[in-house]
N, CA, C and O atoms as a GROMACS GRO file, in nm:
protein
  600
    1MET      N    1   1.592  -4.502  -3.649
    1MET     CA    2   1.570  -4.368  -3.637
    1MET      C    3   1.479  -4.313  -3.451
    1MET      O    4   1.394  -4.365  -3.378
    2GLY      N    5   1.553  -4.196  -3.445
    2GLY     CA    6   1.514  -4.180  -3.280
    2GLY      C    7   1.381  -4.053  -3.305
    2GLY      O    8   1.365  -4.015  -3.421
    3ALA      N    9   1.319  -4.012  -3.228
    3ALA     CA   10   1.203  -3.933  -3.193
    3ALA      C   11   1.256  -3.793  -3.251
    3ALA      O   12   1.197  -3.742  -3.346
    4ILE      N   13   1.352  -3.740  -3.202
    4ILE     CA   14   1.409  -3.622  -3.240
    4ILE      C   15   1.474  -3.606  -3.394
    4ILE      O   16   1.477  -3.499  -3.455
    5ASP      N   17   1.524  -3.731  -3.442
    5ASP     CA   18   1.575  -3.751  -3.601
    5ASP      C   19   1.432  -3.748  -3.664
    5ASP      O   20   1.427  -3.720  -3.784
    6GLU      N   21   1.318  -3.771  -3.598
    6GLU     CA   22   1.171  -3.766  -3.680
    6GLU      C   23   1.081  -3.580  -3.668
    6GLU      O   24   0.992  -3.522  -3.730
    7GLY      N   25   1.162  -3.552  -3.566
    7GLY     CA   26   1.100  -3.431  -3.568
    7GLY      C   27   0.983  -3.404  -3.439
    7GLY      O   28   0.921  -3.301  -3.414
    8LEU      N   29   0.979  -3.522  -3.379
    8LEU     CA   30   0.845  -3.557  -3.314
    8LEU      C   31   0.871  -3.416  -3.193
    8LEU      O   32   0.776  -3.354  -3.143
    9ASP      N   33   1.002  -3.390  -3.166
    9ASP     CA   34   1.030  -3.293  -3.066
    9ASP      C   35   0.948  -3.164  -3.084
    9ASP      O   36   0.896  -3.099  -2.992
   10ARG      N   37   0.943  -3.129  -3.248
   10ARG     CA   38   0.901  -3.001  -3.274
   10ARG      C   39   0.758  -2.991  -3.304
   10ARG      O   40   0.710  -2.900  -3.372
   11GLN      N   41   0.682  -3.103  -3.242
   11GLN     CA   42   0.547  -3.107  -3.248
   11GLN      C   43   0.485  -3.008  -3.134
   11GLN      O   44   0.559  -2.997  -3.037
   12PRO      N   45   0.368  -2.935  -3.128
   12PRO     CA   46   0.325  -2.824  -3.038
   12PRO      C   47   0.290  -2.912  -2.894
   12PRO      O   48   0.298  -2.858  -2.783
   13SER      N   49   0.258  -3.029  -2.910
   13SER     CA   50   0.216  -3.101  -2.771
   13SER      C   51   0.337  -3.131  -2.708
   13SER      O   52   0.354  -3.099  -2.591
   14ALA      N   53   0.428  -3.193  -2.776
   14ALA     CA   54   0.557  -3.214  -2.739
   14ALA      C   55   0.678  -3.117  -2.704
   14ALA      O   56   0.766  -3.122  -2.617
   15ALA      N   57   0.648  -3.030  -2.804
   15ALA     CA   58   0.744  -2.899  -2.715
   15ALA      C   59   0.666  -2.831  -2.623
   15ALA      O   60   0.726  -2.748  -2.554
   16LEU      N   61   0.564  -2.843  -2.607
   16LEU     CA   62   0.491  -2.767  -2.448
   16LEU      C   63   0.531  -2.860  -2.347
   16LEU      O   64   0.554  -2.821  -2.233
   17ALA      N   65   0.540  -2.971  -2.376
   17ALA     CA   66   0.568  -3.083  -2.252
   17ALA      C   67   0.722  -3.057  -2.206
   17ALA      O   68   0.755  -3.053  -2.088
   18ILE      N   69   0.810  -3.041  -2.312
   18ILE     CA   70   0.940  -3.062  -2.282
   18ILE      C   71   0.965  -2.889  -2.256
   18ILE      O   72   1.075  -2.869  -2.205
   19ASP      N   73   0.902  -2.790  -2.275
   19ASP     CA   74   0.926  -2.675  -2.172
   19ASP      C   75   0.859  -2.656  -2.074
   19ASP      O   76   0.885  -2.551  -2.015
   20ALA      N   77   0.759  -2.737  -2.021
   20ALA     CA   78   0.723  -2.774  -1.885
   20ALA      C   79   0.791  -2.801  -1.793
   20ALA      O   80   0.799  -2.745  -1.683
   21VAL      N   81   0.866  -2.927  -1.848
   21VAL     CA   82   0.971  -3.005  -1.782
   21VAL      C   83   1.100  -2.894  -1.740
   21VAL      O   84   1.152  -2.877  -1.630
   22LEU      N   85   1.126  -2.832  -1.858
   22LEU     CA   86   1.261  -2.766  -1.826
   22LEU      C   87   1.218  -2.628  -1.710
   22LEU      O   88   1.289  -2.582  -1.621
   23ALA      N   89   1.103  -2.595  -1.743
   23ALA     CA   90   1.105  -2.460  -1.672
   23ALA      C   91   1.081  -2.521  -1.481
   23ALA      O   92   1.123  -2.469  -1.378
   24ARG      N   93   0.986  -2.670  -1.504
   24ARG     CA   94   0.955  -2.705  -1.332
   24ARG      C   95   1.175  -2.706  -1.276
   24ARG      O   96   1.231  -2.660  -1.178
   25GLY      N   97   1.221  -2.770  -1.376
   25GLY     CA   98   1.367  -2.811  -1.354
   25GLY      C   99   1.471  -2.643  -1.283
   25GLY      O  100   1.551  -2.624  -1.192
   26LEU      N  101   1.401  -2.552  -1.398
   26LEU     CA  102   1.491  -2.444  -1.324
   26LEU      C  103   1.416  -2.365  -1.226
   26LEU      O  104   1.482  -2.273  -1.178
   27LEU      N  105   1.294  -2.377  -1.184
   27LEU     CA  106   1.221  -2.325  -1.063
   27LEU      C  107   1.280  -2.424  -0.956
   27LEU      O  108   1.316  -2.366  -0.853
   28ARG      N  109   1.295  -2.537  -0.957
   28ARG     CA  110   1.370  -2.625  -0.863
   28ARG      C  111   1.498  -2.565  -0.804
   28ARG      O  112   1.522  -2.564  -0.683
   29SER      N  113   1.580  -2.513  -0.899
   29SER     CA  114   1.729  -2.518  -0.899
   29SER      C  115   1.723  -2.356  -0.827
   29SER      O  116   1.809  -2.327  -0.744
   30LEU      N  117   1.626  -2.263  -0.861
   30LEU     CA  118   1.618  -2.132  -0.820
   30LEU      C  119   1.592  -2.117  -0.681
   30LEU      O  120   1.635  -2.032  -0.603
   31MET      N  121   1.494  -2.236  -0.659
   31MET     CA  122   1.464  -2.268  -0.515
   31MET      C  123   1.580  -2.293  -0.401
   31MET      O  124   1.620  -2.246  -0.295
   32VAL      N  125   1.600  -2.378  -0.476
   32VAL     CA  126   1.751  -2.433  -0.359
   32VAL      C  127   1.847  -2.376  -0.344
   32VAL      O  128   1.929  -2.385  -0.252
   33GLU      N  129   1.847  -2.297  -0.451
   33GLU     CA  130   1.973  -2.163  -0.427
   33GLU      C  131   1.905  -2.074  -0.350
   33GLU      O  132   1.974  -2.043  -0.252
   34ALA      N  133   1.771  -2.006  -0.353
   34ALA     CA  134   1.720  -1.920  -0.246
   34ALA      C  135   1.753  -1.969  -0.103
   34ALA      O  136   1.798  -1.895  -0.015
   35GLU      N  137   1.724  -2.111  -0.088
   35GLU     CA  138   1.711  -2.132   0.054
   35GLU      C  139   1.879  -2.147   0.088
   35GLU      O  140   1.905  -2.124   0.206
   36GLN      N  141   1.948  -2.168   0.037
   36GLN     CA  142   2.080  -2.204   0.044
   36GLN      C  143   2.171  -2.076   0.088
   36GLN      O  144   2.272  -2.072   0.159
   37ALA      N  145   2.087  -1.958   0.010
   37ALA     CA  146   2.125  -1.820   0.062
   37ALA      C  147   2.111  -1.770   0.178
   37ALA      O  148   2.193  -1.697   0.234
   38GLY      N  149   1.991  -1.813   0.226
   38GLY     CA  150   1.954  -1.795   0.408
   38GLY      C  151   1.835  -1.665   0.360
   38GLY      O  152   1.820  -1.632   0.242
   39PRO      N  153   1.766  -1.609   0.465
   39PRO     CA  154   1.668  -1.524   0.443
   39PRO      C  155   1.716  -1.396   0.420
   39PRO      O  156   1.832  -1.365   0.447
   40VAL      N  157   1.610  -1.297   0.356
   40VAL     CA  158   1.656  -1.195   0.281
   40VAL      C  159   1.719  -1.092   0.432
   40VAL      O  160   1.687  -1.099   0.550
   41THR      N  161   1.821  -1.001   0.359
   41THR     CA  162   1.884  -0.890   0.484
   41THR      C  163   1.810  -0.785   0.484
   41THR      O  164   1.739  -0.781   0.383
   42ASP      N  165   1.795  -0.688   0.561
   42ASP     CA  166   1.773  -0.566   0.549
   42ASP      C  167   1.813  -0.479   0.440
   42ASP      O  168   1.740  -0.421   0.360
   43ASP      N  169   1.970  -0.477   0.450
   43ASP     CA  170   2.050  -0.432   0.293
   43ASP      C  171   1.964  -0.460   0.180
   43ASP      O  172   1.898  -0.379   0.115
   44GLU      N  173   1.975  -0.617   0.160
   44GLU     CA  174   1.901  -0.662   0.021
   44GLU      C  175   1.778  -0.573  -0.030
   44GLU      O  176   1.751  -0.510  -0.133
   45LEU      N  177   1.708  -0.604   0.110
   45LEU     CA  178   1.548  -0.547   0.092
   45LEU      C  179   1.553  -0.416   0.065
   45LEU      O  180   1.474  -0.382  -0.024
   46ARG      N  181   1.618  -0.332   0.110
   46ARG     CA  182   1.633  -0.198   0.098
   46ARG      C  183   1.697  -0.165  -0.062
   46ARG      O  184   1.646  -0.076  -0.130
   47ASP      N  185   1.797  -0.234  -0.105
   47ASP     CA  186   1.854  -0.201  -0.252
   47ASP      C  187   1.744  -0.280  -0.321
   47ASP      O  188   1.748  -0.242  -0.438
   48THR      N  189   1.661  -0.358  -0.309
   48THR     CA  190   1.592  -0.402  -0.423
   48THR      C  191   1.466  -0.290  -0.444
   48THR      O  192   1.441  -0.229  -0.548
   49THR      N  193   1.390  -0.280  -0.305
   49THR     CA  194   1.301  -0.170  -0.290
   49THR      C  195   1.348  -0.029  -0.376
   49THR      O  196   1.265   0.037  -0.438
   50ALA      N  197   1.481   0.003  -0.369
   50ALA     CA  198   1.540   0.115  -0.443
   50ALA      C  199   1.514   0.106  -0.569
   50ALA      O  200   1.436   0.175  -0.635
   51ARG      N  201   1.591   0.006  -0.607
   51ARG     CA  202   1.555  -0.026  -0.774
   51ARG      C  203   1.432  -0.034  -0.825
   51ARG      O  204   1.410   0.016  -0.935
   52HIS      N  205   1.325  -0.104  -0.748
   52HIS     CA  206   1.201  -0.116  -0.781
   52HIS      C  207   1.105  -0.009  -0.750
   52HIS      O  208   0.990  -0.046  -0.774
   53TRP      N  209   1.112   0.104  -0.706
   53TRP     CA  210   1.067   0.227  -0.585
   53TRP      C  211   0.892   0.212  -0.660
   53TRP      O  212   0.781   0.202  -0.608
   54LEU      N  213   0.933   0.216  -0.788
   54LEU     CA  214   0.786   0.262  -0.872
   54LEU      C  215   0.674   0.167  -0.876
   54LEU      O  216   0.558   0.196  -0.904
   55GLU      N  217   0.720   0.050  -0.845
   55GLU     CA  218   0.601  -0.074  -0.814
   55GLU      C  219   0.574  -0.119  -0.654
   55GLU      O  220   0.470  -0.158  -0.602
   56LEU      N  221   0.685  -0.102  -0.602
   56LEU     CA  222   0.693  -0.148  -0.446
   56LEU      C  223   0.679  -0.023  -0.336
   56LEU      O  224   0.638  -0.049  -0.223
   57ASP      N  225   0.712   0.102  -0.371
   57ASP     CA  226   0.733   0.175  -0.252
   57ASP      C  227   0.659   0.309  -0.281
   57ASP      O  228   0.633   0.387  -0.190
   58ARG      N  229   0.627   0.332  -0.409
   58ARG     CA  230   0.578   0.476  -0.453
   58ARG      C  231   0.429   0.512  -0.410
   58ARG      O  232   0.334   0.435  -0.426
   59PRO      N  233   0.420   0.636  -0.354
   59PRO     CA  234   0.292   0.644  -0.293
   59PRO      C  235   0.177   0.659  -0.384
   59PRO      O  236   0.204   0.684  -0.501
   60ASP      N  237   0.044   0.646  -0.347
   60ASP     CA  238  -0.066   0.642  -0.433
   60ASP      C  239  -0.074   0.820  -0.484
   60ASP      O  240  -0.043   0.911  -0.407
   61ALA      N  241  -0.115   0.838  -0.605
   61ALA     CA  242  -0.094   0.964  -0.677
   61ALA      C  243  -0.207   0.953  -0.782
   61ALA      O  244  -0.240   0.842  -0.824
   62SER      N  245  -0.281   1.090  -0.835
   62SER     CA  246  -0.349   1.072  -0.936
   62SER      C  247  -0.350   1.216  -0.975
   62SER      O  248  -0.299   1.299  -0.900
   63ARG      N  249  -0.415   1.256  -1.110
   63ARG     CA  250  -0.431   1.385  -1.174
   63ARG      C  251  -0.546   1.394  -1.232
   63ARG      O  252  -0.575   1.313  -1.320
   64THR      N  253  -0.610   1.467  -1.203
   64THR     CA  254  -0.756   1.493  -1.255
   64THR      C  255  -0.762   1.647  -1.298
   64THR      O  256  -0.739   1.748  -1.231
   65VAL      N  257  -0.806   1.634  -1.444
   65VAL     CA  258  -0.827   1.790  -1.488
   65VAL      C  259  -0.954   1.775  -1.566
   65VAL      O  260  -0.974   1.681  -1.644
   66HIS      N  261  -1.075   1.912  -1.530
   66HIS     CA  262  -1.171   1.899  -1.559
   66HIS      C  263  -1.157   1.987  -1.683
   66HIS      O  264  -1.061   2.063  -1.676
   67ALA      N  265  -1.227   1.996  -1.792
   67ALA     CA  266  -1.241   2.068  -1.890
   67ALA      C  267  -1.392   2.102  -1.956
   67ALA      O  268  -1.448   2.010  -2.016
   68LEU      N  269  -1.454   2.221  -1.947
   68LEU     CA  270  -1.576   2.202  -1.976
   68LEU      C  271  -1.597   2.330  -2.088
   68LEU      O  272  -1.524   2.427  -2.073
   69VAL      N  273  -1.683   2.330  -2.186
   69VAL     CA  274  -1.734   2.409  -2.251
   69VAL      C  275  -1.842   2.470  -2.234
   69VAL      O  276  -1.939   2.395  -2.241
   70ARG      N  277  -1.875   2.616  -2.209
   70ARG     CA  278  -1.989   2.696  -2.228
   70ARG      C  279  -2.000   2.804  -2.274
   70ARG      O  280  -1.898   2.860  -2.316
   71GLY      N  281  -2.105   2.857  -2.278
   71GLY     CA  282  -2.130   2.999  -2.363
   71GLY      C  283  -2.092   3.110  -2.272
   71GLY      O  284  -2.097   3.115  -2.149
   72LYS      N  285  -2.054   3.195  -2.358
   72LYS     CA  286  -1.984   3.308  -2.279
   72LYS      C  287  -2.111   3.401  -2.238
   72LYS      O  288  -2.081   3.502  -2.174
   73GLY      N  289  -2.244   3.381  -2.265
   73GLY     CA  290  -2.315   3.466  -2.275
   73GLY      C  291  -2.386   3.488  -2.098
   73GLY      O  292  -2.400   3.378  -2.044
   74LYS      N  293  -2.421   3.582  -2.029
   74LYS     CA  294  -2.487   3.594  -1.921
   74LYS      C  295  -2.585   3.489  -1.879
   74LYS      O  296  -2.700   3.499  -1.922
   75GLY      N  297  -2.546   3.365  -1.782
   75GLY     CA  298  -2.649   3.286  -1.754
   75GLY      C  299  -2.680   3.184  -1.852
   75GLY      O  300  -2.786   3.122  -1.861
   76GLU      N  301  -2.587   3.175  -1.918
   76GLU     CA  302  -2.615   3.048  -2.035
   76GLU      C  303  -2.557   2.930  -1.949
   76GLU      O  304  -2.478   2.946  -1.856
   77SER      N  305  -2.606   2.808  -1.992
   77SER     CA  306  -2.564   2.674  -1.924
   77SER      C  307  -2.481   2.614  -2.062
   77SER      O  308  -2.495   2.686  -2.160
   78PRO      N  309  -2.422   2.528  -2.076
   78PRO     CA  310  -2.363   2.447  -2.189
   78PRO      C  311  -2.476   2.448  -2.309
   78PRO      O  312  -2.488   2.502  -2.419
   79ARG      N  313  -2.543   2.370  -2.236
   79ARG     CA  314  -2.670   2.310  -2.344
   79ARG      C  315  -2.724   2.425  -2.376
   79ARG      O  316  -2.777   2.396  -2.483
   80ALA      N  317  -2.749   2.546  -2.355
   80ALA     CA  318  -2.790   2.665  -2.430
   80ALA      C  319  -2.743   2.658  -2.581
   80ALA      O  320  -2.829   2.652  -2.669
   81CYS      N  321  -2.626   2.659  -2.610
   81CYS     CA  322  -2.550   2.671  -2.734
   81CYS      C  323  -2.644   2.563  -2.845
   81CYS      O  324  -2.661   2.578  -2.966
   82CYS      N  325  -2.690   2.462  -2.761
   82CYS     CA  326  -2.716   2.375  -2.878
   82CYS      C  327  -2.878   2.414  -2.907
   82CYS      O  328  -2.967   2.333  -2.882
   83SER      N  329  -2.906   2.552  -2.964
   83SER     CA  330  -3.063   2.558  -2.977
   83SER      C  331  -3.097   2.510  -3.100
   83SER      O  332  -3.211   2.553  -3.121
   84THR      N  333  -3.054   2.433  -3.212
   84THR     CA  334  -3.115   2.378  -3.286
   84THR      C  335  -3.131   2.259  -3.274
   84THR      O  336  -3.177   2.193  -3.367
   85ARG      N  337  -3.098   2.203  -3.157
   85ARG     CA  338  -3.122   2.044  -3.103
   85ARG      C  339  -3.268   2.029  -3.018
   85ARG      O  340  -3.288   2.095  -2.917
   86ARG      N  341  -3.363   1.938  -3.070
   86ARG     CA  342  -3.474   1.956  -2.962
   86ARG      C  343  -3.433   1.919  -2.832
   86ARG      O  344  -3.349   1.830  -2.815
   87ARG      N  345  -3.491   1.986  -2.729
   87ARG     CA  346  -3.419   1.945  -2.568
   87ARG      C  347  -3.527   1.854  -2.531
   87ARG      O  348  -3.644   1.859  -2.571
   88PRO      N  349  -3.466   1.750  -2.431
   88PRO     CA  350  -3.599   1.655  -2.393
   88PRO      C  351  -3.665   1.737  -2.294
   88PRO      O  352  -3.598   1.818  -2.231
   89SER      N  353  -3.792   1.725  -2.273
   89SER     CA  354  -3.907   1.819  -2.173
   89SER      C  355  -3.867   1.790  -2.043
   89SER      O  356  -3.894   1.884  -1.968
   90ARG      N  357  -3.811   1.692  -1.985
   90ARG     CA  358  -3.741   1.669  -1.872
   90ARG      C  359  -3.574   1.658  -1.824
   90ARG      O  360  -3.520   1.575  -1.898
   91PRO      N  361  -3.494   1.705  -1.743
   91PRO     CA  362  -3.371   1.649  -1.764
   91PRO      C  363  -3.352   1.534  -1.724
   91PRO      O  364  -3.410   1.482  -1.629
   92ARG      N  365  -3.252   1.473  -1.808
   92ARG     CA  366  -3.214   1.324  -1.784
   92ARG      C  367  -3.152   1.315  -1.632
   92ARG      O  368  -3.086   1.402  -1.576
   93ARG      N  369  -3.199   1.162  -1.568
   93ARG     CA  370  -3.154   1.138  -1.465
   93ARG      C  371  -3.063   1.042  -1.465
   93ARG      O  372  -3.082   0.940  -1.531
   94TRP      N  373  -2.932   1.065  -1.380
   94TRP     CA  374  -2.817   0.970  -1.447
   94TRP      C  375  -2.838   0.886  -1.304
   94TRP      O  376  -2.860   0.941  -1.197
   95PRO      N  377  -2.826   0.718  -1.326
   95PRO     CA  378  -2.837   0.648  -1.214
   95PRO      C  379  -2.708   0.669  -1.144
   95PRO      O  380  -2.595   0.656  -1.193
   96ALA      N  381  -2.747   0.712  -0.988
   96ALA     CA  382  -2.644   0.678  -0.901
   96ALA      C  383  -2.546   0.574  -0.860
   96ALA      O  384  -2.592   0.461  -0.848
   97THR      N  385  -2.419   0.592  -0.837
   97THR     CA  386  -2.326   0.486  -0.819
   97THR      C  387  -2.329   0.466  -0.711
   97THR      O  388  -2.394   0.542  -0.639
   98PRO      N  389  -2.259   0.355  -0.658
   98PRO     CA  390  -2.221   0.320  -0.480
   98PRO      C  391  -2.157   0.422  -0.456
   98PRO      O  392  -2.180   0.470  -0.346
   99ARG      N  393  -2.067   0.485  -0.533
   99ARG     CA  394  -1.986   0.614  -0.419
   99ARG      C  395  -2.078   0.713  -0.388
   99ARG      O  396  -2.088   0.758  -0.273
  100THR      N  397  -2.166   0.762  -0.507
  100THR     CA  398  -2.222   0.864  -0.473
  100THR      C  399  -2.386   0.841  -0.402
  100THR      O  400  -2.447   0.934  -0.349
  101ARG      N  401  -2.435   0.710  -0.413
  101ARG     CA  402  -2.520   0.649  -0.310
  101ARG      C  403  -2.467   0.650  -0.159
  101ARG      O  404  -2.539   0.694  -0.070
  102HIS      N  405  -2.333   0.597  -0.131
  102HIS     CA  406  -2.328   0.582  -0.017
  102HIS      C  407  -2.211   0.701   0.080
  102HIS      O  408  -2.215   0.708   0.202
  103ARG      N  409  -2.146   0.756   0.022
  103ARG     CA  410  -2.037   0.840   0.081
  103ARG      C  411  -2.027   0.993  -0.011
  103ARG      O  412  -2.049   0.973  -0.131
  104PRO      N  413  -2.010   1.081   0.010
  104PRO     CA  414  -1.975   1.182  -0.056
  104PRO      C  415  -1.828   1.183  -0.122
  104PRO      O  416  -1.733   1.111  -0.090
  105ALA      N  417  -1.832   1.304  -0.242
  105ALA     CA  418  -1.670   1.274  -0.293
  105ALA      C  419  -1.586   1.304  -0.209
  105ALA      O  420  -1.624   1.365  -0.108
  106ALA      N  421  -1.473   1.277  -0.224
  106ALA     CA  422  -1.370   1.352  -0.161
  106ALA      C  423  -1.346   1.497  -0.182
  106ALA      O  424  -1.394   1.541  -0.287
  107ARG      N  425  -1.292   1.570  -0.117
  107ARG     CA  426  -1.270   1.719  -0.178
  107ARG      C  427  -1.123   1.692  -0.253
  107ARG      O  428  -1.026   1.620  -0.227
  108ALA      N  429  -1.157   1.786  -0.358
  108ALA     CA  430  -1.023   1.792  -0.445
  108ALA      C  431  -0.947   1.935  -0.382
  108ALA      O  432  -0.984   2.043  -0.337
  109ARG      N  433  -0.836   1.876  -0.404
  109ARG     CA  434  -0.733   1.998  -0.396
  109ARG      C  435  -0.699   2.039  -0.514
  109ARG      O  436  -0.711   1.961  -0.608
  110PRO      N  437  -0.649   2.168  -0.534
  110PRO     CA  438  -0.610   2.252  -0.649
  110PRO      C  439  -0.466   2.189  -0.650
  110PRO      O  440  -0.389   2.164  -0.557
  111ALA      N  441  -0.456   2.174  -0.767
  111ALA     CA  442  -0.317   2.097  -0.805
  111ALA      C  443  -0.196   2.209  -0.816
  111ALA      O  444  -0.221   2.329  -0.830
  112ALA      N  445  -0.079   2.164  -0.808
  112ALA     CA  446   0.041   2.230  -0.826
  112ALA      C  447   0.071   2.293  -0.953
  112ALA      O  448   0.075   2.229  -1.058
  113VAL      N  449   0.095   2.439  -0.944
  113VAL     CA  450   0.129   2.502  -1.015
  113VAL      C  451   0.251   2.471  -1.104
  113VAL      O  452   0.359   2.477  -1.044
  114GLY      N  453   0.254   2.442  -1.230
  114GLY     CA  454   0.342   2.409  -1.333
  114GLY      C  455   0.370   2.227  -1.329
  114GLY      O  456   0.462   2.152  -1.361
  115ASP      N  457   0.242   2.215  -1.274
  115ASP     CA  458   0.289   2.024  -1.298
  115ASP      C  459   0.257   2.002  -1.481
  115ASP      O  460   0.158   2.022  -1.550
  116PRO      N  461   0.400   1.948  -1.511
  116PRO     CA  462   0.391   1.922  -1.661
  116PRO      C  463   0.278   1.855  -1.724
  116PRO      O  464   0.232   1.893  -1.831
  117VAL      N  465   0.231   1.752  -1.656
  117VAL     CA  466   0.118   1.675  -1.729
  117VAL      C  467   0.002   1.750  -1.720
  117VAL      O  468  -0.072   1.702  -1.806
  118VAL      N  469  -0.048   1.830  -1.670
  118VAL     CA  470  -0.140   1.899  -1.643
  118VAL      C  471  -0.138   1.976  -1.782
  118VAL      O  472  -0.198   1.960  -1.888
  119THR      N  473  -0.032   2.075  -1.730
  119THR     CA  474   0.025   2.176  -1.840
  119THR      C  475  -0.020   2.096  -1.994
  119THR      O  476  -0.094   2.153  -2.074
  120ARG      N  477   0.017   2.006  -2.013
  120ARG     CA  478   0.022   1.938  -2.145
  120ARG      C  479  -0.114   1.898  -2.162
  120ARG      O  480  -0.162   1.900  -2.276
  121PHE      N  481  -0.181   1.862  -2.070
  121PHE     CA  482  -0.328   1.832  -2.140
  121PHE      C  483  -0.425   1.930  -2.138
  121PHE      O  484  -0.535   1.915  -2.192
  122LYS      N  485  -0.386   2.044  -2.070
  122LYS     CA  486  -0.455   2.167  -2.098
  122LYS      C  487  -0.436   2.278  -2.210
  122LYS      O  488  -0.503   2.372  -2.253
  123ASP      N  489  -0.317   2.225  -2.236
  123ASP     CA  490  -0.259   2.282  -2.376
  123ASP      C  491  -0.312   2.204  -2.503
  123ASP      O  492  -0.350   2.252  -2.610
  124ALA      N  493  -0.305   2.066  -2.463
  124ALA     CA  494  -0.407   1.986  -2.632
  124ALA      C  495  -0.544   2.002  -2.590
  124ALA      O  496  -0.618   2.013  -2.688
  125ALA      N  497  -0.600   2.007  -2.491
  125ALA     CA  498  -0.739   2.058  -2.484
  125ALA      C  499  -0.772   2.205  -2.544
  125ALA      O  500  -0.864   2.235  -2.620
  126THR      N  501  -0.689   2.273  -2.499
  126THR     CA  502  -0.703   2.437  -2.566
  126THR      C  503  -0.704   2.420  -2.726
  126THR      O  504  -0.790   2.473  -2.795
  127ALA      N  505  -0.599   2.340  -2.777
  127ALA     CA  506  -0.588   2.354  -2.913
  127ALA      C  507  -0.693   2.270  -3.015
  127ALA      O  508  -0.721   2.287  -3.134
  128SER      N  509  -0.744   2.164  -2.907
  128SER     CA  510  -0.872   2.110  -2.992
  128SER      C  511  -0.979   2.175  -2.987
  128SER      O  512  -1.055   2.168  -3.084
  129PHE      N  513  -1.008   2.246  -2.884
  129PHE     CA  514  -1.097   2.332  -2.848
  129PHE      C  515  -1.126   2.476  -2.951
  129PHE      O  516  -1.230   2.512  -3.007
  130GLU      N  517  -0.998   2.536  -2.947
  130GLU     CA  518  -0.980   2.589  -3.065
  130GLU      C  519  -1.004   2.574  -3.226
  130GLU      O  520  -1.059   2.655  -3.302
  131ARG      N  521  -0.949   2.456  -3.254
  131ARG     CA  522  -1.012   2.383  -3.363
  131ARG      C  523  -1.154   2.371  -3.373
  131ARG      O  524  -1.213   2.453  -3.444
  132ALA      N  525  -1.215   2.286  -3.315
  132ALA     CA  526  -1.347   2.283  -3.338
  132ALA      C  527  -1.432   2.426  -3.312
  132ALA      O  528  -1.542   2.433  -3.367
  133LYS      N  529  -1.392   2.528  -3.241
  133LYS     CA  530  -1.446   2.583  -3.267
  133LYS      C  531  -1.442   2.704  -3.378
  133LYS      O  532  -1.531   2.788  -3.387
  134ALA      N  533  -1.322   2.700  -3.462
  134ALA     CA  534  -1.309   2.761  -3.547
  134ALA      C  535  -1.400   2.682  -3.700
  134ALA      O  536  -1.425   2.734  -3.808
  135GLN      N  537  -1.426   2.567  -3.659
  135GLN     CA  538  -1.472   2.508  -3.774
  135GLN      C  539  -1.635   2.499  -3.769
  135GLN      O  540  -1.708   2.460  -3.861
  136SER      N  541  -1.677   2.548  -3.629
  136SER     CA  542  -1.800   2.564  -3.610
  136SER      C  543  -1.851   2.691  -3.632
  136SER      O  544  -1.968   2.730  -3.640
  137GLY      N  545  -1.726   2.760  -3.642
  137GLY     CA  546  -1.774   2.946  -3.659
  137GLY      C  547  -1.867   2.994  -3.546
  137GLY      O  548  -1.950   3.084  -3.564
  138ARG      N  549  -1.846   2.918  -3.403
  138ARG     CA  550  -1.902   2.975  -3.288
  138ARG      C  551  -1.785   3.045  -3.216
  138ARG      O  552  -1.683   2.994  -3.171
  139GLY      N  553  -1.824   3.181  -3.215
  139GLY     CA  554  -1.743   3.250  -3.125
  139GLY      C  555  -1.794   3.272  -2.956
  139GLY      O  556  -1.716   3.301  -2.865
  140ASP      N  557  -1.908   3.255  -2.944
  140ASP     CA  558  -1.974   3.251  -2.794
  140ASP      C  559  -1.927   3.144  -2.710
  140ASP      O  560  -1.977   3.133  -2.598
  141LEU      N  561  -1.828   3.057  -2.752
  141LEU     CA  562  -1.822   2.946  -2.631
  141LEU      C  563  -1.671   2.988  -2.590
  141LEU      O  564  -1.604   3.061  -2.664
  142GLU      N  565  -1.623   2.937  -2.468
  142GLU     CA  566  -1.519   2.949  -2.393
  142GLU      C  567  -1.478   2.798  -2.344
  142GLU      O  568  -1.572   2.721  -2.323
  143LEU      N  569  -1.382   2.764  -2.329
  143LEU     CA  570  -1.332   2.659  -2.252
  143LEU      C  571  -1.270   2.695  -2.122
  143LEU      O  572  -1.191   2.789  -2.114
  144VAL      N  573  -1.307   2.616  -2.010
  144VAL     CA  574  -1.289   2.648  -1.888
  144VAL      C  575  -1.228   2.487  -1.809
  144VAL      O  576  -1.293   2.389  -1.775
  145THR      N  577  -1.092   2.512  -1.801
  145THR     CA  578  -1.024   2.370  -1.743
  145THR      C  579  -0.989   2.422  -1.604
  145THR      O  580  -0.974   2.540  -1.575
  146GLU      N  581  -0.976   2.310  -1.518
  146GLU     CA  582  -0.943   2.312  -1.369
  146GLU      C  583  -0.854   2.200  -1.331
  146GLU      O  584  -0.891   2.085  -1.357
  147ALA      N  585  -0.751   2.220  -1.277
  147ALA     CA  586  -0.709   2.087  -1.264
  147ALA      C  587  -0.722   2.049  -1.109
  147ALA      O  588  -0.735   2.142  -1.030
  148CYS      N  589  -0.721   1.946  -1.072
  148CYS     CA  590  -0.727   1.895  -0.921
  148CYS      C  591  -0.662   1.770  -0.891
  148CYS      O  592  -0.672   1.680  -0.974
  149HIS      N  593  -0.590   1.750  -0.774
  149HIS     CA  594  -0.547   1.657  -0.723
  149HIS      C  595  -0.643   1.566  -0.592
  149HIS      O  596  -0.725   1.620  -0.517
  150ARG      N  597  -0.614   1.460  -0.592
  150ARG     CA  598  -0.741   1.415  -0.499
  150ARG      C  599  -0.633   1.336  -0.375
  150ARG      O  600  -0.681   1.282  -0.276
   0.00000   0.00000   0.00000
């Protein structure tokens, strides 16, 4: 009786070795086929780049939306609404990150009006804020959102 008839090829170590041999053979055949086809032409490169534009040729982009809850009273800071909490005697100092220590942050440009991602975020933030505001019973809070692109 052979090894396959006994099911030895289905043991994890044997299956792994068989898969590795088959994968190496496939890679070798693909490499030979690619070498026989010759170098990539400009048309092939252009077609491939067009098909995979998002991964290969898309420019860098990001969206930043700031959301801040603050008191509506004159001169109030966002912390002023937490009057029941004990405030620290001195403000907390945040450790400087390499970005803030060595170079100033890049200036943000105002976001394009009508950006659907920014609009969706602002709508979700507003809905969440209104729910939390209604639950807390605080009418003296407001939500401020600002979108920026770097």
